VODO-376544 format. One line per 8 residues: for each residue y, x, z of C-alpha. Coordinates in nm, 4 decimals. Layout:
BEGIN
Y/X/Z | ...;
//
This chain:
BEGIN
0.8019/0.1974/2.7262 | 1.0893/0.3885/2.7583 | 1.2305/0.2459/2.4348 | 1.1888/-0.1257/2.4827 | 1.4444/-0.0500/2.7763 | 1.7219/0.1109/2.5841 | 1.6248/-0.1923/2.3554 | 1.6919/-0.4140/2.6369;
1.9486/-0.2477/2.7496 | 2.1387/-0.1854/2.4338 | 2.0487/-0.5707/2.3282 | 2.2482/-0.7048/2.6245 | 2.5575/-0.5019/2.5172 | 2.6413/-0.4947/2.1826 | 2.9649/-0.6284/2.1499 | 3.0672/-0.3772/2.5101;
2.9080/-0.0545/2.2469 | 3.1154/-0.1947/1.9587 | 3.4361/-0.1912/2.1477 | 3.3636/0.1243/2.3600 | 3.4965/0.3765/2.1652 | 3.8087/0.2259/2.0752 | 3.9082/0.0009/2.4153 | 4.1881/0.2812/2.5232;
4.3419/0.6498/2.4451 | 4.0129/0.8076/2.6543 | 3.7369/0.6389/2.5082 | 3.8856/0.6795/2.1537 | 3.8694/1.0639/2.1969 | 3.4922/1.0699/2.1522 | 3.5730/0.8615/1.8571 | 3.8639/1.0553/1.7117;
3.6932/1.3915/1.8046 | 3.3823/1.2923/1.6100 | 3.5639/1.1698/1.3162 | 3.7894/1.5180/1.3398 | 3.4578/1.7278/1.3058 | 3.3043/1.5481/1.0399 | 3.6119/1.5459/0.8019 | 3.6080/1.9237/0.8809;
3.2387/1.9741/0.7914 | 3.1346/1.6653/0.6062 | 3.0877/1.7532/0.1604 | 3.3352/1.5135/-0.0154 | 3.0840/1.2541/-0.1030 | 2.7634/1.1550/-0.0817 | 2.4668/0.9709/0.1249 | 2.4810/0.9742/0.4955;
2.2792/0.8614/0.7196 | 2.4311/0.6676/1.0861 | 2.1031/0.7501/1.2546 | 2.0925/0.5519/1.5939 | 2.4048/0.3915/1.4866 | 2.3709/0.0821/1.6916 | 2.6678/-0.1875/1.5889 | 2.8281/0.0381/1.3141;
3.0922/0.1725/1.4360 | 3.0816/0.5367/1.2524 | 2.9453/0.3483/0.9408 | 3.2266/0.1758/0.8777 | 3.4318/0.4257/0.8928 | 3.2238/0.6411/0.6817 | 3.2164/0.3746/0.4038 | 3.5556/0.3427/0.4272;
3.6055/0.7040/0.3980 | 3.4206/0.6731/0.0581 | 3.0795/0.7990/0.1566 | 2.7125/0.5901/0.1007 | 2.5626/0.5008/0.3938 | 2.2282/0.4408/0.5531 | 2.2610/0.2701/0.8781 | 1.9251/0.3399/1.1083;
1.8528/0.1577/1.4783 | 1.5889/0.0618/1.7205 | 1.7863/-0.2583/1.8455 | 1.8093/-0.5790/1.6146 | 2.0914/-0.7189/1.7655 | 2.2990/-0.3976/1.6814 | 2.2145/-0.4382/1.3333 | 2.2692/-0.8177/1.3198;
2.5900/-0.6974/1.4504 | 2.6387/-0.4465/1.2486 | 2.5933/-0.6387/0.9145 | 2.8378/-0.8900/1.0389 | 3.1176/-0.6380/1.0781 | 3.0211/-0.4651/0.7655 | 3.0770/-0.8096/0.5497 | 3.4324/-0.8030/0.7346;
3.5188/-0.5036/0.6701 | 3.4378/-0.5706/0.2985 | 3.2360/-0.2471/0.2746 | 2.9235/-0.3703/0.1332 | 2.8974/-0.2057/-0.1757 | 2.8791/0.1332/0.0431 | 2.6153/0.0471/0.3044 | 2.3051/0.0482/0.1247;
2.0604/-0.0431/0.3763 | 2.0491/-0.1349/0.7251 | 1.7298/-0.0401/0.8792 | 1.4991/-0.0997/1.2274 | 1.3893/0.2441/1.2330 | 1.3677/0.4959/1.5274 | 1.5611/0.8362/1.5034 | 1.1685/0.9839/1.6030;
1.0259/0.8928/1.2645 | 1.2135/0.9141/0.9945 | 0.8864/0.8788/0.7813 | 1.0608/0.5736/0.5380 | 1.2479/0.8653/0.3740 | 1.1568/1.1644/0.1388 | 1.2478/1.5072/0.2208 | 1.5744/1.6357/0.1300;
1.7701/1.2600/0.0587 | 2.0723/1.2867/0.2448 | 2.4331/1.4786/0.2170 | 2.4470/1.4543/0.5837 | 2.3193/1.2865/0.9167 | 2.5553/1.1516/1.1941 | 2.3581/1.0940/1.5299 | 2.6484/1.0188/1.7081;
2.7071/0.8908/2.0746 | 2.3593/0.9690/2.2407 | 2.0742/0.8192/2.0523 | 1.8912/1.1487/2.0976 | 1.9637/1.1105/2.4604 | 1.7695/0.7804/2.4579 | 1.4768/0.9962/2.3651 | 1.3266/1.0624/2.7262;
1.0101/1.2699/2.5775 | 1.1060/1.6215/2.4929 | 0.8326/1.6385/2.2236 | 0.9978/1.2916/2.0714 | 1.3029/1.4716/2.1127 | 1.1870/1.7814/1.8830 | 1.0176/1.5347/1.6723 | 1.3471/1.4131/1.6194;
1.5827/1.7113/1.5537 | 1.2766/1.8060/1.3124 | 1.3099/1.4496/1.1167 | 1.6775/1.4590/1.0921 | 1.6797/1.8092/0.9695 | 1.3898/1.7608/0.7228 | 1.5756/1.4358/0.5445 | 1.8862/1.6709/0.4933;
1.9748/1.8510/0.1807 | 1.9627/2.2250/0.1911 | 2.2994/2.3882/0.3023 | 2.4471/2.0208/0.4322 | 2.5594/1.9550/0.7992 | 2.3853/1.7492/1.0862 | 2.5857/1.6134/1.3789 | 2.4259/1.4806/1.6700;
2.5794/1.4551/2.0235 | 2.4366/1.3605/2.3655 | 2.5356/1.3284/2.6846 | 2.6299/1.6026/2.8987 | 2.4118/1.6648/3.2297 | 2.6922/1.8135/3.4359 | 2.9388/1.5136/3.3549 | 2.7163/1.2664/3.5115;
2.6981/1.4905/3.8475 | 3.0553/1.4662/3.8266 | 3.0642/1.0708/3.8470 | 2.8157/1.0872/4.1026 | 3.0656/1.2882/4.2809 | 3.3506/1.1530/4.1985 | 3.1995/0.7280/4.2138 | 2.8686/0.6796/4.3305;
2.8078/0.9031/4.6257 | 2.5137/0.6677/4.7479 | 2.2757/0.7985/4.4597 | 2.3045/1.1370/4.6001 | 2.0917/1.0335/4.8567 | 1.8321/0.8610/4.6295 | 1.5046/1.0547/4.4533 | 1.6374/0.9823/4.1138;
1.9466/1.1635/4.1882 | 1.7262/1.5196/4.2318 | 1.5312/1.4148/3.9295 | 1.8129/1.4028/3.7255 | 2.0022/1.7242/3.8377 | 1.7101/1.9442/3.7774 | 1.5248/1.7983/3.4690 | 1.7889/1.5834/3.3109;
1.5239/1.2900/3.3269 | 1.6998/0.9192/3.4306 | 1.4494/0.6190/3.4107 | 1.6938/0.3940/3.4355 | 1.7249/0.1180/3.6968 | 2.0937/0.2181/3.8831 | 2.3382/0.0933/3.6408 | 2.2416/0.2567/3.2635;
1.9100/0.2583/3.0695 | 1.6814/0.5289/3.0691 | 1.8275/0.8677/2.9263 | 1.8045/1.2670/2.9374 | 2.1275/1.4598/2.9853 | 2.1516/1.7579/2.7889 | 2.2784/2.1263/2.9190 | 2.4581/2.2569/2.6570;
2.2105/2.5257/2.6436 | 1.8806/2.2531/2.5811 | 2.0642/2.1287/2.3033 | 2.1377/2.4519/2.1470 | 1.7462/2.5681/2.2418 | 1.6266/2.2258/2.0392 | 1.7567/2.3763/1.7238 | 1.6036/2.7841/1.8126;
1.3641/2.8052/1.5169 | 1.4161/2.5625/1.3229 | 1.5693/2.5739/0.9877 | 1.9447/2.5186/1.0466 | 2.2150/2.7331/1.1395 | 2.4528/2.6049/1.4439 | 2.8450/2.5908/1.3419 | 2.9610/2.4509/1.6078;
2.8973/2.3067/1.9993 | 3.1831/2.0393/2.1119 | 3.2733/1.8649/2.4164 | 3.4377/1.5177/2.2903 | 3.6513/1.4436/2.5727 | 3.6974/1.8392/2.6415 | 3.9356/1.8903/2.9174 | 4.0633/1.5135/2.9498;
3.6647/1.4460/3.0758 | 3.6583/1.1968/3.3520 | 4.0583/1.1668/3.3773 | 4.0642/0.8424/3.1970 | 4.3785/0.7094/3.3731 | 4.5698/1.0117/3.3783 | 4.4951/1.0075/2.9621 | 4.6277/0.7084/2.9039;
4.8889/0.7195/3.0844 | 4.9914/1.0290/2.8822 | 4.9304/0.8407/2.5702 | 5.2256/0.6013/2.5807 | 5.4350/0.9274/2.5662 | 5.4144/0.9967/2.2078 | 5.5536/1.3377/2.2508 | 5.3372/1.4518/2.4887;
5.0354/1.2950/2.3014 | 5.0743/1.5129/2.0120 | 5.0780/1.8328/2.2131 | 4.7656/1.6885/2.4386 | 4.5953/1.6189/2.0929 | 4.6698/1.9743/1.9712 | 4.5642/2.0906/2.3454 | 4.2263/1.8946/2.2828;
4.1533/2.0374/1.9673 | 4.2504/2.3935/2.0622 | 3.9878/2.3888/2.3860 | 3.7375/2.1452/2.2802 | 3.5324/2.4015/2.1791 | 3.5373/2.6542/2.4330 | 3.1878/2.7178/2.6304 | 3.3554/2.5769/2.9751;
3.4694/2.2619/2.8368 | 3.1799/2.2102/2.6296 | 2.9211/2.1819/2.9225 | 3.1832/1.9520/3.1737 | 3.2420/1.6853/2.8669 | 3.0912/1.3875/2.8825 | 2.9583/1.4051/2.5647 | 2.8483/1.6920/2.3290;
2.8330/1.7448/1.9532 | 2.6205/1.9790/1.8011 | 2.7207/2.0843/1.4076 | 2.4606/2.2211/1.2282 | 2.3638/2.3466/0.8540 | 2.0505/2.3357/0.6682 | 1.9643/2.6819/0.5685;
//
């Protein structure tokens, strides 16, 4: 049922999701910071699985950088849109497959197939069942080769509490607020689809005892989180923007910043 709710939500917002990461400087920060850490940790070439890649924004970017890519997502509307964008970007030769499937079950792929897995934007957050999330993590580890990176970003729980304080205080009166605050689980129905919002330590725990080394935890919006108007204004001043980006990259891995960021990226390496 949860998967169907997620499909329904993203079917109705394909173009919105496609535009989300590039519509202004604030949203580009999530995109550009992800790309910054991909460039830092990815091998120089190889086959990458874009797991839960939606309408294909990262697939196309990786293909432009010379990687072979397989795009996987559960929403057919996302994939049909992605196929058109892949053709428009002229990277069909790099995108080896576009497949409809869930990150919870990657059984179509053999062990040690990929040179990296990218699961960006929060697909793991849309797996509400903890056992399902554990399986998804294990599957993404299984399909990568030894010694190569896995990148998974999720939506942050503390960040959502800040949003309710700043914008939706009426939700504090509703039962789902305390459930989400205490467990991270949100069943949908109030402007967003079903989702699990993570604490940083919870995200780290999801990889504990598995065949990986955690390399970095990153707050993708960092100290700019929830300051969209201010950041967009700053971005118009080239000199200040350059200094601020340097500040962002110097601070976005600080534990206190990671915990408050809208999206948290964990980077692991398979042992």
